[in-house]
Backbone as JSON, one array per atom type, in Angstrom:
{
  "sequence": "MCVRVRVCLHVLTNHFAVPVLAQTWGQDAAGSIGYYSDVEDPAYFTSNIGVPNTEQGHCRKTMAIIHKFYRDYLHRQWLVIVDDDTLLSVRQLVSVLGGYSASIPTLMGEVYGYKAHLGDDGSAYVTGGGGMVLNRAAATSIVDRDYQCPYDSYPDDMFLGLVAKQLGIHLVHSTAFHQCQPRDYPISTLMIKVAISFHRHQPQDPFTIYKSFLMRASSPVEDIKPITSSPPDDTKPITQSPTDGTKPITSSPTGGINPITSSPPENSKLQQRNYEL",
  "N": [[23.51, 151.66, 124.15], [26.38, 152.6, 122.39], [29.73, 152.92, 123.32], [32.84, 154.31, 122.52], [36.08, 153.1, 123.37], [38.79, 154.52, 124.8], [42.09, 153.96, 124.43], [45.48, 153.7, 125.41], [48.4, 152.46, 123.97], [51.37, 151.22, 125.26], [54.76, 150.44, 124.6], [57.35, 148.61, 125.81], [60.67, 148.44, 124.69], [63.5, 146.78, 123.04], [64.22, 147.32, 120.56], [64.59, 145.19, 118.63], [62.37, 143.54, 118.09], [60.47, 145.21, 117.07], [60.01, 145.5, 114.19], [58.47, 143.21, 113.61], [56.18, 143.62, 115.22], [55.11, 145.91, 114.06], [54.34, 144.94, 111.69], [52.24, 143.45, 112.22], [49.95, 143.52, 114.71], [50.48, 146.08, 115.24], [49.68, 147.68, 113.11], [46.99, 147.97, 113.41], [46.69, 149.47, 115.6], [47.48, 152.02, 115.08], [48.32, 155.37, 115.62], [47.65, 155.19, 118.35], [49.78, 153.96, 119.7], [52.78, 153.69, 121.53], [56.29, 153.54, 121.55], [58.73, 152.63, 123.88], [61.98, 153.12, 124.95], [65.43, 153.2, 125.97], [66.58, 155.0, 124.35], [66.14, 157.38, 121.68], [64.99, 156.56, 118.54], [64.24, 157.22, 115.37], [63.99, 155.28, 113.26], [62.93, 153.04, 114.4], [60.82, 154.03, 115.7], [61.02, 154.67, 118.33], [60.8, 156.19, 121.57], [62.66, 158.05, 124.03], [62.35, 157.2, 127.27], [63.57, 158.11, 129.5], [64.96, 156.49, 131.39], [67.5, 154.26, 132.17], [68.31, 151.35, 130.24], [67.61, 147.95, 131.23], [68.52, 144.52, 131.65], [66.58, 142.88, 132.55], [63.47, 142.88, 134.18], [62.75, 145.83, 134.41], [61.43, 147.7, 136.13], [61.43, 150.46, 136.94], [61.22, 151.74, 134.59], [58.68, 150.96, 133.68], [57.16, 152.19, 135.72], [57.61, 154.95, 134.92], [56.41, 155.05, 132.59], [53.73, 154.74, 133.42], [53.37, 157.1, 134.84], [53.68, 158.94, 132.68], [51.51, 158.25, 131.13], [49.56, 159.14, 132.99], [49.93, 161.91, 133.06], [50.26, 162.92, 130.44], [48.28, 161.88, 128.72], [45.43, 162.64, 129.03], [42.97, 162.27, 128.04], [42.59, 159.66, 127.46], [41.33, 156.38, 128.57], [42.32, 153.91, 129.35], [45.37, 152.14, 129.84], [47.7, 150.08, 128.27], [50.25, 147.89, 128.79], [52.91, 146.24, 127.36], [55.21, 143.74, 126.18], [57.6, 144.04, 123.56], [57.64, 141.73, 122.19], [55.07, 140.74, 122.43], [52.02, 139.62, 121.02], [48.99, 140.82, 119.96], [45.32, 140.93, 119.87], [43.73, 143.61, 118.79], [40.98, 144.29, 118.4], [39.58, 142.4, 120.04], [40.69, 143.01, 122.59], [39.86, 145.72, 122.94], [37.1, 145.33, 122.93], [36.65, 143.75, 125.18], [37.36, 145.58, 127.22], [35.45, 147.38, 126.91], [33.45, 146.5, 128.57], [34.04, 147.14, 131.13], [34.37, 149.53, 133.83], [35.98, 152.62, 133.7], [36.41, 154.04, 135.9], [36.71, 152.65, 138.31], [39.38, 151.56, 140.03], [41.32, 149.35, 138.27], [43.3, 146.41, 137.46], [44.25, 144.37, 134.92], [44.65, 141.19, 133.28], [46.5, 138.15, 132.65], [46.58, 136.44, 135.62], [48.91, 135.73, 137.96], [50.54, 134.12, 140.83], [52.69, 134.93, 143.59], [54.51, 133.5, 146.02], [51.86, 132.87, 147.15], [50.92, 131.01, 148.89], [51.73, 131.81, 151.36], [49.97, 133.52, 152.45], [49.23, 136.72, 153.65], [51.95, 137.47, 153.15], [52.45, 136.87, 150.54], [51.53, 137.56, 147.15], [49.34, 138.39, 144.47], [49.67, 138.86, 140.94], [49.49, 140.54, 137.72], [50.78, 139.02, 135.0], [53.54, 140.2, 133.11], [54.2, 139.55, 130.33], [51.98, 138.7, 128.94], [50.5, 141.02, 128.73], [49.73, 143.89, 130.58], [47.02, 145.57, 131.88], [45.68, 148.62, 132.73], [43.52, 150.98, 134.22], [42.61, 154.5, 134.07], [41.88, 155.3, 136.7], [43.23, 153.44, 138.29], [45.96, 154.2, 137.61], [45.97, 156.7, 138.57], [45.7, 156.39, 141.31], [48.16, 155.03, 141.81], [50.13, 156.93, 140.98], [49.55, 159.14, 142.62], [50.41, 158.1, 145.12], [52.94, 157.82, 144.76], [54.87, 155.62, 144.31], [58.03, 153.95, 144.5], [60.33, 151.95, 142.79], [62.13, 149.12, 144.16], [64.67, 148.79, 142.96], [66.04, 149.46, 139.64], [65.8, 147.09, 137.9], [63.99, 145.5, 139.09], [61.36, 143.16, 139.02], [58.73, 144.33, 137.08], [56.04, 143.69, 136.8], [55.48, 142.18, 139.07], [55.99, 144.04, 141.05], [53.93, 145.86, 140.51], [51.87, 144.15, 141.3], [52.22, 144.16, 144.08], [51.84, 146.69, 144.65], [49.14, 147.09, 143.77], [47.91, 145.37, 145.63], [48.3, 146.79, 148.1], [47.01, 149.18, 147.59], [44.4, 148.45, 147.1], [43.58, 147.96, 144.58], [41.58, 146.56, 141.96], [42.0, 143.32, 140.85], [41.74, 141.71, 137.82], [41.36, 138.61, 136.3], [41.83, 137.19, 133.2], [41.48, 134.55, 130.91], [42.0, 135.11, 128.3], [44.27, 136.35, 127.92], [47.74, 135.6, 127.43], [50.73, 134.33, 128.73], [52.42, 132.76, 127.45], [53.46, 130.94, 124.32], [51.07, 129.72, 121.8], [51.59, 126.97, 121.65], [52.03, 126.16, 124.17], [49.59, 125.7, 125.35], [46.57, 123.8, 125.59], [45.29, 122.77, 122.47], [42.66, 122.41, 122.06], [41.45, 124.02, 123.89], [42.25, 126.53, 123.0], [40.93, 126.72, 120.57], [38.23, 127.19, 121.11], [37.78, 129.68, 122.13], [38.16, 133.23, 121.98], [41.25, 134.83, 121.62], [43.27, 137.24, 123.35], [45.98, 137.91, 123.68], [49.34, 136.72, 122.97], [52.66, 135.54, 123.89], [56.17, 136.02, 123.2], [58.36, 135.35, 120.5], [59.64, 133.1, 119.72], [59.72, 129.5, 120.06], [57.84, 129.33, 117.98], [56.6, 130.72, 114.96], [56.02, 134.07, 114.81], [54.37, 135.48, 112.98], [52.7, 133.4, 112.06], [51.38, 132.69, 114.37], [49.98, 135.06, 114.88], [48.22, 135.23, 112.57], [46.77, 132.96, 112.77], [45.51, 133.01, 115.33], [44.85, 135.63, 116.16], [44.53, 137.69, 114.32], [42.1, 137.25, 113.1], [40.4, 138.28, 114.83], [40.8, 140.95, 114.97], [40.92, 144.48, 114.22], [41.26, 147.76, 113.0], [41.66, 150.29, 115.46], [40.16, 152.7, 115.31], [37.76, 151.88, 114.16], [36.36, 150.39, 115.93], [33.52, 149.64, 118.02], [33.1, 148.99, 121.15], [31.61, 146.52, 123.36], [29.2, 147.32, 125.85], [27.97, 145.81, 127.75], [27.84, 143.25, 130.25], [31.09, 141.85, 131.0], [32.62, 139.07, 129.17], [32.21, 135.48, 129.97], [34.62, 134.27, 130.42], [36.31, 136.22, 131.5], [36.96, 137.1, 134.47], [36.65, 138.75, 137.62], [39.16, 138.89, 140.0], [38.59, 137.5, 143.08], [39.4, 135.84, 144.86], [42.12, 134.03, 146.52], [44.97, 133.06, 144.55], [45.64, 130.45, 145.09], [44.25, 128.75, 147.23], [41.52, 129.57, 146.81], [40.07, 131.04, 148.73], [40.51, 133.53, 149.93], [39.72, 136.84, 149.78], [41.02, 139.34, 147.61], [41.34, 142.13, 148.7], [42.87, 144.11, 150.14], [43.51, 146.92, 152.26], [44.94, 150.31, 151.69], [48.21, 150.77, 152.81], [51.17, 152.01, 154.64], [53.73, 152.06, 153.11], [55.3, 150.36, 150.35], [56.47, 147.14, 151.0], [58.79, 145.48, 149.85], [59.31, 142.31, 148.15], [61.69, 140.32, 149.7], [63.36, 138.15, 148.98], [64.83, 136.7, 146.08], [63.01, 136.97, 143.1], [61.42, 134.27, 141.13], [63.02, 132.84, 138.19], [61.34, 132.78, 135.98], [59.78, 134.79, 136.28], [61.03, 137.15, 135.67], [60.48, 139.5, 133.57], [60.78, 140.89, 130.45], [59.45, 143.9, 129.49], [57.06, 145.72, 127.44], [55.38, 148.77, 126.71], [52.07, 149.73, 125.84], [49.72, 152.01, 124.42], [46.28, 151.87, 123.93]],
  "CA": [[24.37, 152.81, 123.7], [27.79, 152.13, 122.14], [30.71, 153.92, 123.63], [34.21, 154.05, 122.19], [37.05, 153.0, 124.47], [40.01, 155.29, 124.5], [43.22, 153.12, 124.99], [46.82, 153.97, 124.99], [49.36, 151.28, 123.97], [52.86, 151.58, 125.36], [55.63, 149.22, 124.37], [58.8, 148.6, 126.28], [61.24, 147.67, 123.6], [64.87, 146.86, 122.84], [64.17, 147.53, 119.09], [64.71, 144.04, 117.68], [61.11, 142.95, 117.76], [59.54, 146.14, 116.62], [59.51, 145.12, 112.93], [57.36, 142.16, 113.68], [55.07, 144.27, 115.89], [54.79, 146.89, 113.01], [53.72, 144.25, 110.5], [51.12, 142.66, 112.74], [48.89, 144.26, 115.35], [50.79, 147.53, 115.36], [48.9, 148.39, 112.09], [45.53, 148.13, 113.89], [46.7, 150.53, 116.72], [48.2, 153.29, 114.48], [47.96, 156.54, 116.38], [47.42, 154.92, 119.73], [50.76, 153.11, 120.3], [53.99, 154.39, 121.77], [57.38, 152.65, 121.69], [59.51, 153.29, 124.8], [63.23, 152.59, 125.13], [66.35, 154.14, 126.65], [67.26, 155.9, 123.27], [65.11, 157.79, 120.69], [65.35, 156.06, 117.23], [63.12, 157.33, 114.38], [63.89, 154.14, 112.4], [62.11, 152.06, 115.1], [59.68, 154.7, 116.3], [61.16, 154.65, 119.74], [60.99, 157.39, 122.31], [63.39, 157.75, 125.2], [61.49, 157.32, 128.49], [64.38, 158.76, 130.59], [65.33, 155.48, 132.27], [68.43, 153.39, 131.57], [67.86, 149.96, 129.94], [68.13, 146.83, 132.03], [68.37, 143.18, 130.89], [65.33, 142.15, 132.94], [62.69, 143.65, 135.24], [62.16, 147.12, 133.93], [60.44, 148.3, 137.05], [61.39, 152.01, 136.83], [60.68, 152.17, 133.21], [57.27, 150.71, 133.66], [56.54, 153.29, 136.4], [57.77, 156.17, 134.18], [55.31, 155.05, 131.51], [52.43, 155.05, 134.07], [53.41, 158.51, 135.08], [53.53, 159.64, 131.53], [50.13, 158.17, 130.75], [48.69, 159.99, 133.79], [50.32, 163.28, 132.84], [50.19, 163.36, 129.06], [47.2, 161.28, 127.99], [44.31, 162.77, 130.04], [41.62, 161.84, 127.42], [42.6, 158.17, 127.39], [40.73, 155.7, 129.77], [43.08, 152.68, 129.57], [46.83, 151.97, 129.54], [48.11, 148.66, 128.12], [51.75, 147.7, 128.9], [53.23, 144.95, 126.76], [56.56, 143.48, 125.68], [57.71, 144.13, 122.14], [57.34, 140.34, 121.67], [53.71, 140.28, 122.77], [51.18, 139.71, 119.96], [47.69, 141.28, 120.39], [44.18, 141.2, 119.01], [43.21, 144.87, 119.21], [39.56, 144.32, 118.5], [39.15, 141.76, 121.16], [41.12, 143.76, 123.69], [38.98, 146.81, 123.16], [35.81, 144.8, 123.17], [36.58, 143.32, 126.52], [37.6, 146.83, 128.06], [34.2, 148.13, 126.93], [32.57, 146.03, 129.56], [34.52, 147.58, 132.5], [34.3, 150.95, 134.13], [37.34, 153.23, 133.81], [36.48, 154.77, 137.19], [36.98, 151.75, 139.41], [40.69, 151.15, 139.83], [41.45, 147.93, 137.85], [44.52, 145.97, 136.73], [43.6, 143.29, 134.17], [45.53, 140.37, 132.52], [46.72, 136.76, 133.15], [47.1, 136.68, 136.95], [49.82, 134.69, 138.66], [50.78, 134.37, 142.27], [54.06, 134.84, 144.16], [54.34, 132.96, 147.45], [50.49, 133.04, 147.62], [50.59, 130.12, 150.0], [52.1, 132.53, 152.66], [48.86, 134.48, 152.76], [49.52, 138.21, 153.51], [53.25, 137.77, 152.7], [52.49, 136.61, 149.25], [50.75, 138.45, 146.34], [48.95, 138.07, 143.14], [50.05, 139.99, 140.07], [49.33, 140.36, 136.33], [52.11, 138.78, 134.44], [53.72, 141.25, 132.07], [54.26, 139.09, 128.92], [50.64, 138.6, 128.28], [50.08, 142.34, 128.75], [49.22, 144.54, 131.75], [46.0, 146.55, 131.45], [45.23, 149.35, 133.89], [42.67, 152.07, 133.75], [43.0, 155.79, 134.68], [41.69, 155.38, 138.1], [44.36, 152.67, 138.84], [47.06, 154.9, 137.38], [45.92, 157.86, 139.42], [46.07, 155.91, 142.62], [49.58, 154.79, 141.87], [50.85, 158.21, 140.81], [49.27, 159.98, 143.84], [51.07, 157.62, 146.28], [54.42, 158.05, 144.24], [55.56, 154.47, 144.66], [59.3, 153.83, 144.02], [60.72, 150.61, 142.72], [63.39, 148.87, 145.08], [65.67, 148.94, 142.05], [65.53, 149.52, 138.34], [65.49, 145.91, 137.23], [63.04, 144.67, 139.85], [60.26, 142.73, 138.07], [57.78, 145.4, 137.15], [54.75, 143.11, 136.99], [55.35, 141.7, 140.45], [55.91, 145.27, 141.8], [52.56, 146.35, 140.36], [51.04, 143.42, 142.07], [52.4, 144.6, 145.43], [51.19, 148.12, 144.71], [47.7, 146.95, 143.77], [47.5, 144.8, 146.91], [48.32, 147.89, 149.09], [45.94, 150.26, 147.27], [43.18, 147.85, 146.95], [43.21, 148.01, 143.14], [40.76, 145.42, 141.66], [42.63, 142.57, 139.97], [40.88, 140.88, 136.94], [42.03, 137.66, 135.48], [41.25, 136.74, 131.89], [42.03, 133.55, 130.24], [42.23, 135.43, 127.0], [45.63, 136.85, 127.83], [48.55, 134.42, 127.57], [52.05, 134.61, 128.97], [53.39, 132.09, 126.66], [53.0, 130.74, 123.1], [49.87, 128.74, 121.73], [52.08, 125.58, 121.79], [52.14, 125.78, 125.62], [48.21, 125.53, 125.88], [45.8, 122.73, 124.8], [44.69, 123.33, 121.26], [41.14, 122.29, 122.1], [41.0, 125.17, 124.52], [42.44, 127.81, 122.12], [39.93, 126.81, 119.45], [36.85, 127.51, 121.48], [37.72, 130.96, 122.72], [39.0, 134.31, 121.19], [42.43, 135.2, 122.47], [43.65, 138.71, 123.29], [47.36, 138.06, 123.55], [50.26, 135.61, 123.2], [53.9, 136.22, 124.26], [57.31, 135.51, 122.63], [58.57, 135.12, 119.12], [60.28, 131.81, 119.39], [60.12, 128.94, 118.83], [56.82, 129.39, 117.0], [56.65, 131.9, 114.18], [54.88, 135.09, 115.31], [53.38, 135.81, 111.95], [51.77, 132.35, 112.06], [50.53, 132.89, 115.51], [48.91, 136.19, 114.73], [47.2, 135.04, 111.55], [45.92, 131.88, 113.17], [44.74, 133.15, 116.51], [44.6, 136.95, 116.61], [44.18, 138.6, 113.16], [40.6, 137.02, 112.83], [39.6, 139.0, 115.86], [41.41, 142.21, 115.09], [40.63, 145.43, 113.25], [41.76, 149.05, 113.43], [41.07, 150.84, 116.66], [39.06, 153.67, 115.07], [36.51, 151.2, 113.63], [35.73, 149.55, 116.97], [32.63, 150.1, 119.05], [33.07, 147.93, 122.07], [30.49, 146.23, 124.04], [29.03, 147.99, 127.17], [27.32, 144.91, 128.6], [28.79, 142.58, 131.24], [32.26, 141.1, 130.36], [32.43, 137.67, 128.88], [32.39, 134.63, 131.03], [36.01, 133.88, 130.9], [36.95, 137.32, 132.11], [36.38, 137.09, 135.86], [37.33, 139.5, 138.63], [39.77, 137.93, 140.98], [38.02, 137.77, 144.49], [39.91, 134.72, 145.68], [43.56, 133.9, 146.37], [45.34, 132.23, 143.43], [45.92, 129.07, 145.49], [43.15, 128.03, 147.82], [40.22, 130.1, 146.46], [39.3, 131.37, 149.91], [40.77, 134.86, 150.51], [39.48, 137.92, 148.85], [42.09, 140.2, 147.5], [40.81, 143.54, 148.96], [43.55, 144.67, 151.26], [43.48, 148.41, 152.25], [46.22, 150.92, 151.6], [49.17, 150.88, 154.06], [52.15, 153.09, 154.57], [54.63, 152.02, 151.93], [55.61, 149.07, 149.85], [57.43, 146.27, 151.66], [59.2, 144.67, 148.71], [59.76, 140.89, 148.39], [63.14, 140.31, 150.09], [63.94, 137.1, 148.27], [64.95, 136.9, 144.64], [61.9, 136.4, 142.39], [61.79, 133.2, 140.27], [63.68, 133.22, 136.92], [60.36, 132.9, 134.97], [59.01, 136.07, 136.55], [61.8, 138.36, 135.32], [59.98, 139.62, 132.21], [61.21, 142.11, 129.64], [58.18, 144.24, 129.05], [56.85, 146.88, 126.53], [54.12, 149.4, 127.03], [51.26, 150.23, 124.7], [48.45, 152.68, 124.65], [45.22, 151.56, 123.05]],
  "C": [[25.81, 152.29, 123.5], [28.72, 153.32, 122.54], [32.16, 153.5, 123.23], [35.18, 153.97, 123.41], [38.38, 153.56, 124.09], [41.18, 154.58, 125.14], [44.55, 153.66, 124.6], [47.73, 152.65, 125.05], [50.84, 151.62, 124.09], [53.66, 150.36, 125.35], [57.0, 149.43, 124.95], [59.6, 147.78, 125.16], [62.81, 147.78, 123.6], [65.15, 146.92, 121.21], [64.07, 146.29, 118.15], [63.4, 143.39, 117.22], [60.11, 143.94, 117.18], [59.08, 145.94, 115.14], [58.34, 144.22, 112.7], [56.08, 142.73, 114.21], [54.35, 145.22, 114.78], [53.87, 146.21, 111.96], [52.5, 143.46, 110.97], [50.14, 143.58, 113.41], [49.2, 145.7, 115.48], [50.02, 148.42, 114.15], [47.48, 148.72, 112.52], [45.49, 149.24, 115.06], [47.41, 151.77, 116.35], [47.45, 154.51, 115.15], [47.67, 156.46, 117.91], [48.63, 154.25, 120.48], [52.07, 153.98, 120.48], [55.04, 153.37, 122.12], [58.39, 153.26, 122.64], [60.8, 152.45, 125.06], [64.14, 153.44, 125.97], [67.05, 155.13, 125.57], [66.01, 156.22, 122.34], [65.73, 157.4, 119.22], [64.3, 156.19, 116.24], [62.93, 156.0, 113.52], [63.0, 153.11, 113.06], [61.01, 152.72, 115.88], [59.77, 154.86, 117.74], [61.33, 156.0, 120.32], [61.83, 157.1, 123.68], [62.63, 158.21, 126.39], [62.34, 158.03, 129.67], [64.95, 157.8, 131.56], [66.33, 154.54, 131.65], [67.94, 152.05, 131.31], [68.37, 149.02, 130.93], [67.82, 145.56, 131.27], [67.14, 142.54, 131.37], [64.73, 143.16, 133.93], [61.98, 144.92, 134.82], [61.23, 147.88, 134.9], [60.38, 149.82, 136.82], [60.97, 152.43, 135.63], [59.26, 152.01, 133.12], [56.48, 151.93, 134.51], [56.59, 154.68, 135.81], [56.65, 156.27, 133.17], [53.96, 155.34, 132.17], [52.35, 156.47, 134.39], [53.07, 159.35, 133.86], [52.18, 159.58, 131.01], [49.22, 159.1, 131.66], [48.82, 161.5, 133.5], [49.98, 163.74, 131.42], [48.95, 162.88, 128.21], [45.84, 161.44, 128.83], [43.02, 162.35, 129.36], [41.68, 160.29, 127.22], [42.13, 157.45, 128.78], [41.62, 154.5, 130.21], [44.42, 152.77, 129.08], [47.08, 150.43, 129.4], [49.66, 148.58, 127.89], [52.1, 146.34, 128.43], [54.67, 144.89, 126.49], [56.45, 143.81, 124.2], [57.62, 142.8, 121.42], [56.04, 139.95, 121.98], [52.94, 140.62, 121.47], [49.76, 140.01, 120.51], [46.62, 141.11, 119.38], [43.6, 142.54, 119.58], [41.72, 144.91, 119.29], [39.12, 143.67, 119.77], [39.45, 142.38, 122.55], [40.09, 144.87, 124.13], [37.53, 146.51, 123.41], [35.6, 144.55, 124.65], [36.55, 144.57, 127.46], [36.28, 147.52, 128.11], [33.2, 147.69, 127.96], [32.96, 146.34, 131.05], [34.47, 149.04, 132.61], [35.73, 151.34, 134.26], [37.47, 153.92, 135.13], [36.66, 154.01, 138.35], [38.4, 151.25, 139.1], [40.94, 149.71, 139.49], [42.76, 147.69, 137.32], [44.08, 144.59, 136.19], [44.81, 142.52, 133.43], [45.43, 138.91, 132.99], [47.3, 136.9, 134.58], [47.84, 135.44, 137.4], [49.89, 135.0, 140.09], [52.23, 134.16, 142.69], [53.84, 134.64, 145.61], [52.94, 133.22, 148.05], [50.18, 132.08, 148.79], [50.91, 130.73, 151.41], [51.0, 133.41, 153.12], [49.29, 135.93, 152.61], [50.96, 138.41, 153.09], [53.51, 137.44, 151.24], [51.62, 137.66, 148.45], [50.38, 137.87, 144.97], [49.31, 139.17, 142.19], [49.7, 139.6, 138.69], [50.63, 140.15, 135.61], [52.35, 139.62, 133.14], [53.78, 140.7, 130.62], [53.01, 138.96, 128.22], [49.96, 139.97, 128.21], [49.39, 142.73, 130.11], [48.31, 145.67, 131.45], [45.58, 147.28, 132.81], [44.43, 150.52, 133.43], [43.26, 153.37, 134.52], [42.89, 155.94, 136.15], [42.87, 154.64, 138.9], [45.58, 153.64, 138.76], [47.18, 156.08, 138.3], [46.26, 157.54, 140.88], [47.59, 155.65, 142.81], [50.41, 155.98, 141.88], [50.79, 159.01, 142.2], [50.05, 159.43, 145.12], [52.62, 157.63, 145.92], [55.19, 156.76, 144.77], [56.91, 154.43, 143.91], [59.69, 152.46, 143.99], [62.05, 150.32, 143.65], [64.63, 149.1, 144.26], [65.28, 148.81, 140.63], [65.03, 148.28, 137.7], [64.69, 144.97, 138.04], [61.82, 144.39, 138.9], [59.03, 143.76, 138.18], [56.31, 144.82, 137.34], [54.4, 142.66, 138.48], [55.23, 143.07, 141.44], [54.49, 145.93, 141.71], [51.58, 145.54, 141.11], [51.03, 143.75, 143.55], [51.68, 145.97, 145.69], [49.65, 147.94, 144.74], [47.1, 146.34, 145.0], [47.3, 145.94, 147.97], [47.2, 148.87, 148.82], [44.57, 149.73, 147.15], [42.59, 147.85, 145.49], [42.65, 146.62, 142.81], [41.65, 144.65, 140.63], [41.62, 141.7, 139.12], [41.75, 139.97, 136.14], [41.29, 137.25, 134.35], [42.01, 135.71, 131.22], [42.3, 133.91, 128.77], [43.7, 136.02, 126.83], [46.54, 135.54, 128.14], [50.03, 134.79, 127.68], [52.97, 133.9, 128.01], [52.75, 131.95, 125.15], [51.84, 129.81, 122.94], [50.36, 127.34, 122.0], [52.08, 125.1, 123.2], [50.65, 125.66, 126.22], [47.6, 124.46, 125.04], [45.14, 123.37, 123.54], [43.22, 123.35, 121.36], [40.65, 123.52, 122.87], [41.23, 126.45, 123.72], [41.44, 127.99, 121.06], [38.56, 127.2, 119.83], [36.73, 128.95, 122.21], [38.53, 131.9, 121.84], [40.01, 134.75, 122.11], [42.63, 136.65, 122.25], [45.19, 138.86, 123.01], [48.11, 136.62, 123.61], [51.71, 136.3, 123.3], [55.09, 135.31, 123.7], [57.23, 135.2, 121.18], [59.28, 133.85, 118.69], [59.76, 130.77, 120.43], [59.09, 128.97, 117.63], [56.9, 130.73, 116.26], [55.53, 132.85, 114.49], [53.93, 135.41, 114.32], [52.29, 134.59, 111.95], [50.79, 132.42, 113.15], [49.46, 133.96, 115.33], [47.9, 135.83, 113.73], [46.3, 133.92, 111.96], [45.08, 132.17, 114.38], [44.25, 134.6, 116.82], [44.07, 137.83, 115.52], [42.67, 138.47, 112.82], [39.75, 137.81, 113.75], [40.0, 140.41, 115.99], [40.88, 143.17, 113.94], [41.09, 146.87, 113.76], [41.01, 149.64, 114.56], [39.83, 151.64, 116.36], [37.75, 153.11, 114.69], [35.75, 150.44, 114.83], [34.83, 150.25, 117.82], [32.39, 148.99, 119.94], [31.74, 147.72, 122.81], [30.39, 147.11, 125.38], [28.31, 147.09, 128.13], [28.34, 144.19, 129.52], [29.91, 141.86, 130.37], [32.0, 139.76, 130.14], [32.71, 136.76, 130.06], [33.68, 134.28, 131.55], [36.9, 135.04, 131.33], [36.48, 137.64, 133.4], [37.28, 137.95, 136.76], [38.01, 138.5, 139.63], [39.29, 138.32, 142.42], [38.5, 136.65, 145.39], [41.45, 134.59, 145.49], [43.87, 132.9, 145.3], [45.49, 130.78, 143.72], [44.79, 128.33, 146.0], [41.75, 128.57, 147.48], [39.35, 130.49, 147.62], [39.38, 132.74, 150.28], [40.49, 135.9, 149.49], [40.73, 138.8, 148.75], [41.58, 141.72, 147.55], [41.57, 144.27, 150.01], [43.47, 146.3, 151.14], [44.88, 149.05, 152.01], [47.06, 150.97, 153.02], [50.18, 152.05, 153.81], [52.91, 152.92, 153.3], [54.74, 150.55, 151.49], [56.71, 148.35, 150.76], [57.84, 145.23, 150.52], [59.55, 143.22, 149.0], [61.29, 140.95, 148.65], [63.93, 139.24, 149.37], [63.96, 137.35, 146.82], [63.65, 136.27, 143.98], [62.35, 135.21, 141.56], [62.2, 133.64, 138.89], [62.49, 133.48, 135.95], [59.48, 134.19, 135.19], [59.74, 137.39, 136.07], [61.5, 138.72, 133.74], [60.52, 141.01, 131.68], [59.94, 142.73, 128.95], [58.13, 145.55, 128.18], [55.57, 147.55, 126.97], [53.37, 149.92, 125.82], [50.06, 150.97, 125.15], [47.49, 152.36, 123.6], [44.14, 152.57, 122.88]]
}
């Protein structure tokens, strides 16, 4: 039995990358995508999410989008949060999501680790540039606990990793999501798998990236009837620590978030956009 996957695409944007998005995968997500900024601008399709813009991190803006998804999109099963300089294959994304339950709290994407060698003091997180995908069950858990960011510009992907760890939200790592451009990965690897995302518009041309790696696997959302069988082999649930492969990530909820006290590394300060598919 084929079941359509209802997805919301929410984009965190500073406007400049919107034209590229609109001319690539944004066309395949028409009617399911929202552009969120700190200002409303019809020329760029942006809505004011009610949170001041920050140069990096965007933690409070991302949390506001999760609350909006939970409150205003009751018929949607999945929320996809991306940067406005993230490129997507809509078909491949929806196809993969069709293999997962929307009722089991899940956070999916390319999983990184922060201070994972410290055990319980570290955490795994889905890196924002490649896209953060969470289902309604995960959004409900987060909203119910009303987690608050340490500050507006705290890295949103790392904060969601901390929240997921405390709530026991299931982390799923997929090699189809990419935090960087194709030039940063072995071409032999890229040619034998179908990609879901790449991040950044420089130095490689985003239109070339989209046509070479993503457009071949994309089509309008309304035409997609995703798989309902088991997810592909390269999309695997994270059941071990990112470093030594021995510890399950299944911690139980605790009182509140104990944020990372030291500054996160520079390459973790991601400027993110949110999309509903």
